[in-house]
N, C-alpha and C positions, 0 to 999 in steps of 0.2 A: 504494500500499501504506499502510495506517495504522502509525504509529509504534509500535515495540515498546518498552515500559519493563520493564527488566530487574531483577529483585530475586532473592533466594533462592527464592522460590515460581514464578518464571516461567522460569528457565532458569541456566546457567552460563556462563562464559567460560574459553577456554584460549588460552594463548598458541601461536602457530603460525610466529612469525617474528620477527626483530629488534623491529618494532612494530607487529605485527600480530596480533589474536587470532580466534578462532573462536568464534560463538554457538551453544550448543547447548539449545534449548527444551525444556521438560518434553514437549511432544507429540514430540518425537524429530527436528524440524526442525533442520537444522545450515546455518550460515552462514559462508562461510569468508571470510578476508582482510579483516576489519573493522578500522578504524583508530582506537583510542580517541584522542580530544581533550578536553582540559579546556576548558570555555567561560570559565572565569575564571582562567587559570593563575598570576596573581600574586596572587590575593587569596583563591581557595579551590580547593584541591587535591583535594578529596574530595568536593565535591557536583559534579552537573551534567555528566556526562560523556557525551559523545556518540560513537556509534560509526558510522562512516563507510564507507560503500562503496567500492568502487574508482572511482567519479565523483566521489568526494567529496562526496556526498549522505547526509543524517542517514538511517541506517537503524534505529538503536536509541537508547535513552537509560537512563541510569544516573542515578537521582536523587541518590544517595549511596551512596559506596563501602561504608558501614556496612550497607546493606540486601542486599548478596550477601555469598556465602559466601566463607569465608578464601581458598580455592585462586584462585577467581576476582578476589578484590580483589588477591591477590599476580600473578597475571597482569597486570592492569591497570598496577599500579604498577611492574613491571618494564618494560614498554613505555614508560612516561612516564620512567623512568629513562634510556631510550637517546632517545628523540625529544626529550624535553625538558633533554637534557643541555647546559648551558650553562658554557662555561669561564668561570672567575672571573678577571679580570685584578687582579694585584696590581701590578704597575709598567709605565709607558708607557717604553719605551725610546727610541723616536723616532717623529715623525710628519712626514713631507714631503709637500708639496702639487704636483703636476704635472697640469697640462691640468684643473684642477677636480676630480681624484681626489686623496683623502687615502690615502697609505700609512701605515700604522700597523705598528709591530713592537712587541710587547707580551710580558711575562711573565705567563703563567697558572698555575692550578694542574694543566697538562696540559702544561706547558713552554713555551718561547719560539713566538710565532707572529706570521706577517706576515698583513695582510689588507688590502684596499682598500675604500674609502668612496666612493661616487660622490653621494651627496647627503646633506651633513650635516644638513640640517635634519630630514629624516626618520629619519635613520638613528642620531642620538645623541640619547637620551632621558632626561632626568632625571626621576626619579618623584616628582610633588610630595609635600611632608611626609615624604620619606626620604632619606637617603644614598646611595640606589641610582641607577646610569646603567646604562640598556642601550644596547647598541650591535648595529646590524645590518650586516654589510658587504655588499659587492656580490653575494656569492653567496647571500645569504639566511641566513647563519649567524648567531648569535647569542652575544654575550659580555657578561658583567655584571662591574660593579663594584660590591661589595657595600656599601662604606664608601668614599666617595672622601675623607673626613676623614683615614683612616687612610695614604693616599698619601704617596709622599716628595714634597718641593717639586717636582722637575724635571717629574714626572708630573701634578702638581697643576696646574701652570702650563700644560702641553699641553693636559690635560682643558679646562679653563676658557677656553681659546682659542676651542673649539668648541662649548662649552655655550650 
C-alpha cells in the first residue's frame, strides 16, 4: 500500500487509547490503532510525524502538525505527552555498581525513582552542544537531565564518573 499523507484536506485523527489514534480519511476509510511517532523527537516536535500500524510499519505520514485540523493536532500532542513523557532528573541520590550493572536512585519531577543501567556506553548520552543528558535504563525507560550545570556537587560527581 502506498503511504498516505495526512493533512486537513485528506483526513483527520482521533485519539482512541493512551498513545494510539484512529485515522479517518475523507473517503470514509477508518484505520484503527495507529501509533504516532516523531521522526526527530529532540530537534523537531511538530514536523515529520509517522503513524505506525500494529507491526510498527509506517502507514501514514504527517509532514507538519500545522497542516492538520486543531482537534487532530490536539489528539497527536496528547499521545506524545504520554509516549514521550520523560522524567526530569534533578538530583542523583546514589549510584552503585554490581556485576557491571549500575543501580541509580534519583530524584525527578515525578518523585524518587530507582533504575538499573546495564550498558553505560549506550545508555548515558550527553547531547553535543547542550547541557542535556539522556539516560535509558535496562527496561528502555528514558530520563533526562535538562541542565547538568544546575545539579549539586554530589550529583555532578556521580554523573561525570559515567559520561
